[in-house]
C-alpha positions as CSV (number, residue, x, y, z in Angstrom):
1,M,110.2,105.1,122.5
2,D,111.3,101.6,121.8
3,P,114.8,101.2,122.1
4,A,115.1,97.7,120.3
5,S,113.4,99.2,117.2
6,L,115.7,102.2,117.4
7,N,118.7,99.9,117.6
8,I,117.6,97.9,114.8
9,Y,116.8,101.1,112.9
10,E,120.3,102.5,113.3
11,R,121.9,99.2,112.3
12,L,120.0,99.2,109.0
13,L,121.0,102.7,108.3
14,E,124.7,101.6,108.9
15,R,124.5,98.5,106.5
16,L,123.1,100.3,103.4
17,P,123.5,103.4,101.4
18,W,119.7,104.5,101.9
19,Q,118.5,107.4,99.7
20,Q,116.0,109.8,101.5
21,Q,112.7,110.0,99.6
22,L,109.6,111.9,100.6
23,G,108.5,110.3,104.0
24,F,110.9,107.3,103.8
25,K,114.3,106.0,102.9
26,S,114.9,103.5,100.3
27,W,117.6,101.0,98.9
28,E,116.7,98.9,96.0
29,N,113.5,97.2,97.0
30,F,113.6,98.1,100.5
31,C,112.0,101.0,102.1
32,L,112.7,102.3,105.7
33,L,109.7,103.9,107.3
34,V,109.7,105.5,110.9
35,H,106.3,106.3,112.7
36,E,105.3,107.8,116.0
37,Q,102.5,105.6,117.0
38,R,102.8,102.7,119.3
39,Q,103.5,99.7,117.0
40,T,100.7,97.5,118.7
41,A,98.1,100.2,118.2
42,L,98.9,101.4,114.6
43,A,95.8,102.8,112.9
44,G,95.3,103.4,109.1
45,F,98.7,102.0,108.4
46,D,97.8,100.7,104.9
47,A,96.5,104.0,104.0
48,R,99.7,105.7,105.0
49,L,101.5,103.5,102.7
50,S,99.4,104.1,99.7
51,Q,99.7,108.0,100.4
52,L,103.4,107.5,100.1
53,G,103.1,105.4,97.0
54,L,104.2,102.3,98.6
55,Y,102.7,98.9,98.0
56,P,105.0,96.5,99.7
57,S,104.9,92.7,99.2
58,V,105.8,92.4,103.1
59,V,106.1,94.7,106.2
60,V,108.4,94.0,109.1
61,F,107.7,95.7,112.3
62,A,111.1,96.0,114.2
63,S,110.4,95.8,118.0
64,R,111.4,94.8,121.5
65,H,109.9,91.9,123.2
66,E,109.4,92.0,127.0
67,A,109.0,88.8,129.1
68,R,109.3,88.0,133.0
69,A,111.6,85.3,132.2
70,A,114.2,88.0,131.0
71,L,115.9,85.5,128.7
72,P,117.9,86.9,125.6
73,W,115.7,86.2,122.8
74,F,114.9,86.6,119.1
75,G,111.7,85.8,117.4
76,G,108.7,87.0,115.4
77,H,104.9,86.6,115.3
78,F,101.8,87.8,113.5
79,T,99.2,90.2,115.1
80,G,95.7,89.9,116.1
81,L,93.3,89.8,118.9
82,L,90.6,87.1,119.5
83,E,88.5,89.0,121.9
84,G,87.3,92.6,122.8
85,D,86.2,95.6,120.8
86,N,89.1,95.5,118.6
87,A,89.2,91.8,117.8
88,G,90.6,90.9,114.3
89,L,93.6,89.4,112.6
90,S,96.1,91.3,110.4
91,E,97.4,89.6,107.2
92,A,100.1,87.2,107.8
93,A,103.5,86.8,106.1
94,P,104.2,82.9,106.5
95,S,107.1,82.5,104.3
96,A,108.9,85.8,105.5
97,L,108.6,84.8,109.0
98,C,110.0,81.4,108.5
99,S,112.7,83.0,106.4
100,F,113.5,85.5,109.2
101,L,113.6,82.7,111.9
102,H,116.0,80.7,109.7
103,N,118.1,83.8,109.2
104,I,118.2,85.0,112.8
105,R,119.1,81.3,114.1
106,S,122.3,81.6,112.0
107,L,123.1,85.0,113.0
108,A,122.2,85.1,116.7
109,P,125.0,85.9,119.2
110,P,125.8,83.2,121.7
111,G,123.2,82.8,124.4
112,Y,120.2,84.0,122.5
113,A,117.2,81.7,122.2
114,V,115.1,81.8,118.9
115,S,111.4,80.9,118.4
116,A,108.1,82.0,116.9
117,E,105.3,83.3,119.3
118,A,101.6,82.8,119.1
119,T,99.6,85.4,117.4
120,H,98.9,88.3,119.7
121,H,98.6,92.1,120.2
122,G,97.7,94.6,117.6
123,P,97.7,96.1,115.0
124,V,94.7,94.0,113.9
125,G,93.6,95.5,110.7
126,V,96.8,95.6,108.3
127,R,95.9,94.1,105.0
128,T,99.7,94.2,103.9
129,P,101.2,90.8,104.9
130,C,103.3,91.6,108.0
131,F,105.0,90.2,111.1
132,F,106.9,91.5,114.1
133,A,110.7,90.8,114.5
134,E,111.8,91.3,117.9
135,I,114.7,91.5,120.4
136,G,114.0,90.3,123.9
137,S,113.7,90.5,126.6
138,T,115.2,93.3,128.8
139,G,116.8,96.8,128.2
140,R,120.3,95.1,128.1
141,E,119.1,93.0,124.9
142,W,117.1,95.8,123.2
143,Q,120.3,98.1,123.3
144,D,122.6,95.3,122.6
145,R,124.6,96.4,119.2
146,Q,125.2,92.7,118.2
147,A,121.5,91.8,118.6
148,G,120.4,94.9,116.5
149,E,122.9,94.0,113.9
150,A,121.6,90.4,113.9
151,V,118.2,91.3,113.5
152,A,118.9,94.1,110.7
153,A,120.8,91.4,108.7
154,A,118.1,88.8,109.2
155,I,115.4,91.3,107.8
156,L,117.4,92.3,104.8
157,A,118.0,88.6,104.0
158,V,114.2,87.7,104.2
159,E,113.2,85.6,101.2
160,T,109.9,87.0,99.6
161,G,110.1,85.7,95.9
162,A,108.2,83.0,94.2
163,E,110.3,80.2,95.8
164,A,109.7,81.1,99.3
165,N,106.0,81.5,98.6
166,E,105.9,77.9,97.4
167,L,106.2,76.7,101.0
168,P,102.9,75.2,102.3
169,V,101.3,77.1,105.0
170,F,99.9,75.6,108.1
171,L,97.8,77.1,110.9
172,G,98.9,76.2,114.5
173,F,96.9,75.3,117.6
174,G,98.1,74.4,121.0
175,G,101.3,74.8,122.8
176,G,103.1,77.4,124.9
177,H,103.3,81.1,124.0
178,Y,106.6,80.5,122.1
179,M,105.3,77.7,119.9
180,P,108.0,75.2,120.3
181,R,106.5,72.5,118.2
182,Q,105.6,74.8,115.5
183,T,109.2,76.5,115.6
184,D,110.7,73.1,115.5
185,L,108.8,71.9,112.6
186,M,109.8,75.0,110.6
187,S,113.5,73.9,111.2
188,R,112.7,70.4,110.1
189,A,110.5,70.7,107.2
190,A,110.0,72.8,104.2
191,I,106.8,74.5,105.6
192,S,105.8,77.8,107.1
193,F,103.2,78.7,109.6
194,G,100.5,81.5,109.4
195,H,98.6,82.4,112.5
196,M,99.3,80.3,115.5
197,F,97.2,80.1,118.6
198,S,98.6,78.8,121.9
199,S,96.7,76.7,124.4
200,Y,95.6,79.6,126.5
201,Q,94.0,81.1,123.4
202,T,92.2,78.0,121.9
203,H,89.1,78.5,123.9
204,L,88.6,81.6,121.9
205,V,88.9,79.9,118.6
206,N,85.6,79.3,116.8
207,A,84.6,78.9,113.1
208,D,84.9,82.4,112.2
209,V,88.4,82.7,113.7
210,V,89.6,79.5,111.8
211,E,88.2,81.0,108.5
212,A,90.0,84.5,109.2
213,A,93.1,82.8,110.1
214,R,93.1,80.6,107.0
215,A,92.2,83.4,104.7
216,R,94.6,85.9,106.4
217,S,97.3,83.3,106.2
218,K,96.5,81.6,102.9
219,A,96.8,78.2,104.8
220,S,96.1,75.0,103.2
221,Y,96.9,72.7,106.4
222,A,96.7,72.8,110.2
223,F,98.8,71.4,113.0
224,I,97.8,70.7,116.5
225,D,100.1,70.2,119.4
226,R,98.0,67.4,120.8
227,K,99.7,66.7,124.0
228,S,99.1,70.3,125.0
229,L,95.4,70.3,124.8
230,K,92.7,68.3,126.7
231,S,91.1,65.7,124.6
232,E,87.6,67.4,124.6
233,E,89.3,70.7,123.5
234,R,91.5,68.9,120.9
235,K,88.5,67.2,119.4
236,R,86.5,70.6,119.2
237,I,89.4,72.2,117.2
238,E,89.7,69.2,114.9
239,G,86.0,69.5,114.2
240,L,86.4,73.2,113.4
241,L,89.2,72.6,111.1
242,S,87.4,69.7,109.6
243,D,84.3,72.0,108.8
244,G,86.8,74.6,107.4
245,G,88.3,72.0,105.0
246,L,91.8,72.2,106.5
247,P,93.5,68.7,106.9
248,V,95.3,68.2,110.1
249,L,98.7,66.8,109.8
250,R,101.0,65.2,112.6
251,S,104.7,66.1,113.0
252,R,105.9,62.7,111.3
253,E,103.4,63.3,108.5
254,I,104.7,66.8,107.9
255,I,108.3,65.8,108.0
256,A,107.8,63.0,105.6
257,E,105.5,64.8,103.2
258,F,107.6,68.1,103.1
259,P,111.4,67.2,103.4
260,F,113.9,69.9,102.6
261,P,115.2,69.7,99.1
262,P,118.7,68.3,98.8
263,S,121.4,70.9,99.3
């Protein structure tokens, strides 16, 4: 039912000599799994993986992205809801999302923007580190073969080894839905971001949310897009982070403290 997901799936099939297993396809350390639920409402996903004998280090949900702006776009995000009966956060895969963004930026066809997004929608209970990798923002892009090839290649090139996992992890607060400051920082410093909350979400952030985001992201630091928040709200978030033991670094401090290694 998701044309972008199907596009990426077909491009993955074309790239590698997958072997059919019982319930999934495999190639080396990759497994390709098809499900019939809405991706944003998956239930029992970890249990299904376990039933298949699969215990992945990272799960990537290939998906479409829909937006009113209708701009050609690639990106990714973690999943979670901050209010309602299904509130919760799934386990984030910070280094994997960061790697995907670096990869897709170099592979994107002309005219496509690239960014991270704020944490949003479900599934909220996945305990395997995961993220959504998306093609946006209309049917034209979802079915664009070049776009599907780019995302497939970017997924297969995601780094999940020890070196990638050494990246310091930040939580992000403030900014627009497409997280421009956080996305920029990942391109300018050797860091990754876990759960990120845009300015329209921060009023829902409390001590429990901060602790859950820290735990689900394995975060050691936080970054606040200061200009995007009113002073009172910024100070409230800073207080929550201080109480949670998460140092808040500014952009210049992040770039200075975590430079990319010489190439």
